[in-house]
C-alpha positions in Angstrom: -7.0 -12.3 2.3 -7.0 -9.0 1.1 -6.9 -5.8 3.4 -8.8 -3.0 2.1 -9.4 0.1 4.3 -10.0 3.7 3.5 -6.0 4.7 3.9 -5.5 1.7 1.1 -7.8 3.2 -0.9 -6.5 6.9 -0.4 -3.1 5.7 -1.4 -4.4 4.0 -4.4 -6.2 6.8 -5.7 -3.2 9.5 -4.8 -0.8 6.9 -6.4 -3.3 7.2 -9.7 -3.3 10.8 -9.7 0.3 11.3 -9.3 1.1 8.3 -12.1 -1.2 10.5 -14.7 0.4 13.6 -13.6 3.9 12.1 -14.3 2.5 10.7 -17.7 1.0 14.0 -18.9 4.3 15.8 -17.5 6.6 13.4 -19.5 4.9 14.2 -23.0 4.4 18.2 -22.3 7.5 19.5 -20.7 11.0 19.1 -22.2 12.7 18.8 -18.7 13.0 15.2 -17.9 14.0 16.3 -14.1 10.4 17.2 -13.2 9.1 14.0 -14.8 11.5 11.8 -13.0 10.7 13.7 -9.2 7.0 13.5 -10.1 7.3 9.7 -10.9 9.9 9.1 -8.3 6.9 10.5 -5.7 4.5 7.8 -7.4 7.0 4.9 -7.0 7.4 5.8 -3.2 3.7 6.0 -2.6 3.2 2.8 -4.1 6.2 1.4 -2.3 4.8 2.7 1.0 1.5 1.1 0.2 2.9 -2.2 -0.4 4.8 -2.0 2.8 1.8 -0.9 5.1 -0.4 -3.9 3.4 2.2 -6.5 4.3 2.6 -4.9 7.8 -1.1 -4.9 8.5 -1.7 -8.4 6.9 1.1 -9.7 9.1 -0.5 -8.3 12.3 -3.9 -9.8 11.2 -2.3 -13.0 10.8 -0.5 -12.8 14.2 -3.6 -12.1 15.9 -5.8 -14.9 14.0 -3.0 -17.3 14.9 -3.5 -16.3 18.4 -7.0 -16.5 18.9 -6.9 -20.0 17.3 -4.4 -21.1 19.7 -6.8 -19.8 22.6 -9.6 -21.7 21.0 -7.7 -24.9 20.9 -6.4 -24.3 24.5 -9.9 -23.9 25.8 -11.2 -26.9 24.1 -8.4 -28.9 25.5 -9.0 -28.0 29.2 
């Protein structure tokens, strides 16, 4: 069960752009601090995306469980 919505796709594209920018900065600019900042932003974006996916899936699972329990209780009556 994969949750894919527009925000998730936007975060993926944003992560890829920042990661490519970090890759380019690594080889073009001698100051590694800039690379570390840009790379850190990419990691934070990806961690936020994973956390968001986890909580969205968790919410969906809870809703599915409740709806199944309601169907079962209606059949028992």
